[in-house]
C-alpha positions as CSV (number, residue, x, y, z in Angstrom):
1,X,-36.9,-40.2,-12.0
2,X,-36.9,-37.8,-14.9
3,X,-37.9,-34.2,-14.1
4,X,-41.3,-33.2,-15.4
5,X,-41.6,-30.6,-18.2
6,X,-43.0,-27.7,-16.1
7,X,-40.2,-28.3,-13.6
8,X,-37.5,-28.1,-16.4
9,X,-39.2,-25.0,-17.8
10,X,-39.2,-23.4,-14.3
11,X,-35.6,-24.4,-13.7
12,X,-34.3,-23.0,-17.0
13,X,-36.2,-19.8,-16.6
14,X,-34.9,-19.3,-13.1
15,X,-31.3,-19.9,-14.3
16,X,-31.8,-17.4,-17.1
17,X,-33.1,-14.8,-14.7
18,X,-30.3,-15.3,-12.2
19,X,-27.6,-15.2,-14.8
20,X,-29.0,-12.1,-16.4
21,X,-29.3,-10.4,-13.0
22,X,-25.6,-11.2,-12.3
23,X,-24.3,-10.4,-15.7
24,X,-26.3,-7.2,-16.5
25,X,-24.3,-4.8,-14.3
26,X,-21.0,-6.2,-15.7
27,X,-22.2,-5.9,-19.4
28,X,-23.4,-2.4,-18.7
29,X,-20.0,-1.5,-17.2
30,X,-18.1,-2.8,-20.2
31,X,-20.5,-1.1,-22.6
32,X,-20.2,2.2,-20.7
33,X,-16.4,2.1,-20.9
34,X,-16.7,2.4,-24.6
35,X,-19.1,5.4,-24.5
36,X,-18.6,9.1,-23.9
37,X,-20.1,10.7,-20.9
38,X,-22.9,12.2,-23.2
39,X,-23.7,8.8,-24.6
40,X,-23.9,7.2,-21.1
41,X,-26.6,9.7,-20.1
42,X,-28.5,9.3,-23.4
43,X,-31.0,6.5,-23.0
44,X,-31.5,6.4,-26.8
45,X,-27.9,5.2,-27.1
46,X,-28.1,2.5,-24.5
47,X,-27.5,-0.2,-27.2
48,X,-26.8,1.7,-30.4
49,X,-23.7,3.9,-30.0
50,X,-20.3,4.5,-31.6
51,X,-17.7,2.7,-29.5
52,X,-14.6,4.7,-28.5
53,X,-11.3,3.7,-26.9
54,X,-10.7,7.2,-25.5
55,X,-11.6,6.2,-22.0
56,X,-9.0,3.4,-22.0
57,X,-6.4,5.7,-23.4
58,X,-7.1,8.0,-20.5
59,X,-6.8,5.1,-18.0
60,X,-3.7,3.6,-19.3
61,X,-1.8,6.6,-20.4
62,X,-2.9,9.7,-18.6
63,X,-3.8,8.2,-15.2
64,X,-0.6,6.0,-14.7
65,X,-2.7,2.9,-14.4
66,X,0.1,0.6,-15.5
67,X,2.0,1.7,-12.3
68,X,-1.1,0.9,-10.2
69,X,-1.5,-2.4,-11.9
70,X,2.1,-3.2,-10.9
71,X,1.3,-2.1,-7.3
72,X,-1.7,-4.4,-7.1
73,X,0.1,-7.3,-8.5
74,X,3.0,-6.9,-6.2
75,X,0.9,-6.5,-3.0
76,X,-1.4,-9.5,-4.0
77,X,1.5,-11.7,-4.9
78,X,3.5,-10.9,-1.8
79,X,0.6,-11.2,0.6
80,X,-0.5,-14.5,-0.9
81,X,3.0,-16.0,-1.0
82,X,3.8,-15.1,2.6
83,X,0.4,-16.2,3.7
84,X,0.9,-19.6,2.1
85,X,4.3,-20.1,3.5
86,X,2.9,-19.5,7.1
87,X,-0.6,-20.8,6.7
88,X,-0.1,-24.2,5.1
89,X,2.3,-25.5,7.8
90,X,0.1,-24.0,10.5
91,X,-3.0,-25.6,9.1
92,X,-1.2,-29.0,8.9
93,X,-0.1,-28.7,12.6
94,X,-3.6,-27.8,13.8
95,X,-5.2,-30.5,11.8
96,X,-2.7,-33.4,12.7
97,X,-2.1,-32.4,16.4
98,X,-5.7,-31.4,17.2
99,X,-4.7,-27.8,18.3
100,X,-8.2,-26.8,19.0
101,X,-7.4,-23.6,20.8
102,X,-5.2,-22.4,18.0
103,X,-7.9,-23.3,15.5
104,X,-10.4,-21.2,17.6
105,X,-8.1,-18.2,17.4
106,X,-7.9,-18.6,13.6
107,X,-11.6,-18.8,13.4
108,X,-12.0,-15.6,15.5
109,X,-9.5,-13.8,13.2
110,X,-11.5,-15.1,10.2
111,X,-14.8,-13.7,11.7
112,X,-13.5,-10.3,12.9
113,X,-14.2,-7.6,10.2
114,X,-10.9,-6.3,9.0
115,X,-12.4,-2.8,8.8
116,X,-12.8,-2.7,12.6
117,X,-9.0,-2.9,12.9
118,X,-8.2,0.0,10.5
119,X,-8.1,2.7,13.2
120,X,-5.7,0.9,15.5
121,X,-3.7,-0.3,12.5
122,X,-3.3,3.3,11.2
123,X,-2.4,4.5,14.7
124,X,0.3,1.9,15.2
125,X,1.8,2.0,11.8
126,X,1.7,5.8,11.6
127,X,3.8,5.9,14.7
128,X,6.2,3.4,13.2
129,X,6.4,5.5,10.0
130,X,5.2,2.7,7.9
131,X,2.0,4.2,6.5
132,X,2.3,4.7,2.8
133,X,4.7,1.8,2.1
134,X,4.1,-1.6,0.6
135,X,5.0,-3.4,3.8
136,X,2.0,-2.2,5.7
137,X,-0.3,-3.0,2.8
138,X,1.1,-6.6,2.6
139,X,0.7,-7.1,6.4
140,X,-2.8,-5.8,6.5
141,X,-3.8,-8.1,3.6
142,X,-2.2,-11.1,5.3
143,X,-4.5,-10.4,8.3
144,X,-7.4,-11.7,6.1
145,X,-5.5,-14.0,3.7
146,X,-3.7,-15.9,6.4
147,X,-6.8,-17.1,8.4
148,X,-8.6,-17.9,5.1
149,X,-5.7,-20.1,4.0
150,X,-5.5,-21.8,7.3
151,X,-9.3,-22.3,7.4
152,X,-9.3,-23.9,3.9
153,X,-6.3,-26.1,4.4
154,X,-7.4,-27.4,7.8
155,X,-10.4,-28.9,6.1
156,X,-8.3,-30.2,3.3
157,X,-5.8,-31.9,5.6
158,X,-8.6,-33.4,7.8
159,X,-9.8,-35.1,4.7
160,X,-6.5,-36.7,3.8
161,X,-5.8,-40.2,5.1
162,X,-3.2,-40.4,7.8
163,X,-2.0,-43.9,6.9
164,X,0.6,-42.8,4.4
165,X,2.1,-40.3,7.0
166,X,2.1,-43.1,9.6
167,X,3.9,-45.4,7.2
168,X,6.4,-42.7,6.5
169,X,7.0,-42.2,10.2
170,X,7.6,-45.9,10.7
171,X,10.2,-45.7,7.9
172,X,12.2,-43.1,9.8
173,X,10.8,-39.8,8.6
174,X,10.0,-37.0,10.9
175,X,6.8,-35.2,11.0
176,X,8.3,-32.4,8.9
177,X,9.7,-34.9,6.4
178,X,6.4,-36.7,6.2
179,X,4.7,-33.3,5.6
180,X,7.1,-32.2,3.0
181,X,7.4,-35.6,1.0
182,X,3.9,-37.1,1.5
183,X,1.2,-34.6,2.6
184,X,2.3,-31.5,0.7
185,X,2.4,-33.1,-2.8
186,X,-1.1,-34.5,-2.1
187,X,-2.5,-31.1,-1.0
188,X,-1.5,-29.2,-4.2
189,X,-5.2,-28.7,-5.3
190,X,-6.0,-27.3,-1.8
191,X,-3.0,-25.0,-1.7
192,X,-3.8,-23.8,-5.3
193,X,-7.4,-23.1,-4.2
194,X,-6.3,-21.1,-1.1
195,X,-3.7,-19.2,-3.0
196,X,-6.2,-18.2,-5.7
197,X,-8.8,-17.0,-3.2
198,X,-6.2,-15.1,-1.3
199,X,-4.9,-13.4,-4.5
200,X,-8.4,-12.4,-5.5
201,X,-9.1,-10.9,-2.1
202,X,-5.8,-8.8,-2.3
203,X,-6.5,-7.7,-5.8
204,X,-10.0,-6.5,-5.0
205,X,-9.3,-5.0,-1.5
206,X,-10.2,-1.4,-1.3
207,X,-10.6,-0.2,2.3
208,X,-7.0,-1.3,3.5
209,X,-5.3,0.4,0.6
210,X,-7.5,3.5,0.8
211,X,-6.4,4.1,4.4
212,X,-2.8,2.7,4.5
213,X,-1.4,3.3,1.0
214,X,0.5,6.4,-0.3
215,X,0.6,8.1,-3.7
216,X,3.4,5.8,-4.8
217,X,1.8,2.6,-3.4
218,X,-1.8,3.2,-4.5
219,X,-3.5,0.0,-5.8
220,X,-6.1,-0.3,-8.6
221,X,-9.3,-0.2,-6.5
222,X,-8.2,3.0,-4.9
223,X,-7.0,4.6,-8.2
224,X,-10.5,4.2,-9.5
225,X,-11.6,7.0,-7.3
226,X,-9.4,9.5,-9.2
227,X,-12.3,9.7,-11.7
228,X,-14.7,10.8,-8.9
229,X,-14.6,14.5,-8.3
230,X,-16.5,16.9,-6.0
231,X,-18.4,18.5,-8.8
232,X,-18.7,15.7,-11.4
233,X,-17.9,12.1,-12.2
234,X,-16.1,10.9,-15.3
235,X,-18.3,7.9,-15.8
236,X,-16.7,6.7,-19.0
237,X,-13.2,6.7,-17.4
238,X,-14.6,5.2,-14.2
239,X,-16.2,2.4,-16.1
240,X,-13.0,1.8,-18.1
241,X,-10.9,1.7,-14.9
242,X,-13.4,-0.7,-13.3
243,X,-13.2,-2.9,-16.3
244,X,-9.4,-3.0,-16.1
245,X,-9.7,-4.0,-12.4
246,X,-12.5,-6.6,-12.9
247,X,-11.7,-8.5,-16.2
248,X,-8.3,-10.0,-15.2
249,X,-9.8,-11.6,-12.0
250,X,-12.8,-12.8,-13.9
251,X,-10.6,-14.4,-16.5
252,X,-8.5,-16.1,-13.8
253,X,-11.7,-17.3,-12.1
254,X,-13.0,-18.6,-15.4
255,X,-9.9,-20.7,-16.1
256,X,-9.3,-22.1,-12.6
257,X,-12.9,-22.5,-11.4
258,X,-12.7,-26.3,-11.7
259,X,-9.6,-26.4,-9.6
260,X,-11.2,-24.1,-7.0
261,X,-14.3,-26.3,-6.8
262,X,-12.2,-29.5,-6.5
263,X,-10.0,-27.9,-3.9
264,X,-12.8,-26.8,-1.8
265,X,-14.7,-30.1,-1.9
266,X,-11.7,-32.4,-1.7
267,X,-11.7,-32.0,2.1
268,X,-15.4,-32.3,2.5
269,X,-15.3,-36.0,3.3
270,X,-12.8,-37.8,5.4
271,X,-10.8,-40.8,4.1
C-alpha cells in the first residue's frame, strides 16, 4: 500500500529535523575552526565571517599534532590487530563448540564499564612501571575491543552454515584447517566490521589515554585539552583540533558504512 501524502510529509519533515539536529553541532564546529576567538563570540558573524587557517596552523605546527596523530594511529592499529588475532578464533570456538560459560564471561566484560577499572589498572600498571607507555594503552583498549569483536563475530559465525565445515572434516581437515580454509574466508565482512568498529573506539577513546598515557604517548583526544586553560579557552584552536580528530573517522565511516551494515546483519539469520 502506497503511503498517504500526510504520512510522507511527516516522514520527510522528521528526517530533516533529525538530520539537522545531528549535523548542526558538527557544522558549527567546522565553521568555528575557521574563525578567530573574537568572531566565535560575535553572533553577527555566525554565518558571515572571513575564514582563516590560523587555527589549523597552530594545531599542526605549534601543537605537535602530527606526533599525536601518529600515536593515535599506532594505538588504534595495534589494539585492533591484536584483538582480531585473539577475538576471531575465540568467537569461532565459542560458536561452534557451544562454550556458553565463556560466552557469558565475554558478555560480562562487554557490559562492565571500562572506566570502573581505571583505578585498579593505574595501580597495577604503575607498580609495573608501565604507565606512560604504548603497551598499557594498547592493553587497556583491548579490554573493550576484544569483547566487542568476540560479540560481533559470535553472531556472525552462528549465522554461517556448518555443512561446508562438516564436509571439510569428512575430507580430512582438522577443525583449525576448516576454520582457516572454509570459515575464515566466508567471514571477511564480519571481520572487517568488527575491525572497523574496534578501530573507531580506539581512535575516539579519551579516558584511558588521559589516565594511562604520558607526554610522549599522548593521543589526539587527550591532546585537544591543551587548548583548555585555567583562565581561558582557545575555542578556535579547540574546534580545529576537534575537527582533525573527527573528520578522518567520519570519512572512514562514510566509505565503509555499507560493509558495516552488511557485516552486522549477515549473522542476524541462521542458514
